[in-house]
N, C-alpha and C positions, 0 to 999 in steps of 0.2 A: 512443494508439502508442507501444510500445515498443522500444526500442533499448537494445543489449547494449554499455556503454562501459568503459573502463576509470576509472581513479582520476586522469588528464589529462583527460577528456572522448573517448578516442579511440574509436574502434568497436574491438571485440573480437571475435573467431569465438567463437561458441555455437549448437551446434543446438536446446538448448532452454531452455528459462527455467521457473524452477521458482517457483510464487507461491502466497499464501492470501490469503483475504480474509476479515478479524476484525471481528466486531460487538464495538461499544465504546457504553460508558454514561459517561455523562459529568456530575460532579456540581458545581453550585454553591455553594460557602461564603463568607456576605457576612460584613464584620464592618465596624463603625463606628470611628472614632477621633473626636477633638475636633471635629473641622473636614470630615472628607472619609469616603466608604464605600471600601473596598476589596473586593475579591474573589479568591480562586483556585480553580483548578479538579482535579478528579482524576478522572481517566480511570480505567476498569475494565473489562478487555476480559472481555465475554459468550463468548466462544467463535468456533472456525473455523466459519464459514458457507459456505465453497467452499476447494477448492483445487485445484489441476493444474500440468501442465507447458504454454507455448506454445512453439511454433516462432522463433525471432528470427534473424539475418544468411544467409540463404539468399540464391541471387545472386537468385530471383526475386520476391523481396520487399523488396531492397535495404537488409537491413540491419534493415528493422523488422516489427514486429509486431502486432496486432491483438487484444486480449482482451474477450472476449464473454460476461456474465454472465448469468444468470436474475434476472429480477423480484427486486426486495428489497423486503422490508418497512420502513415507514419507521422510521430510525434513523441510527446513525454509527457509519460501516464504517472501515476502512482497509484499504490494501491493500499485502502486502508483496513483495515482490521480492529470491526467497532466491537467495545466492550458489551457484555451481555446486560440485557434490561432487565429489570424486576427484580 
């Protein structure tokens, strides 16, 4: 469920919200110290797999919208909601 809000978490008017789905690759790097193991994760974007607009904050949906995506292959993805332009 998506809702358009401002920095104070107040609902704001927005007819549409831009979004994009980005596939990510995560690499884990392990290191050994004297007594312990440690790791770090590096994230790499593999590309935009889908994008579009979704309507929000209309009277009929009470300020919320649902985004439905096609089936995705196994992996890690992030959904970015982009600010209104203009």
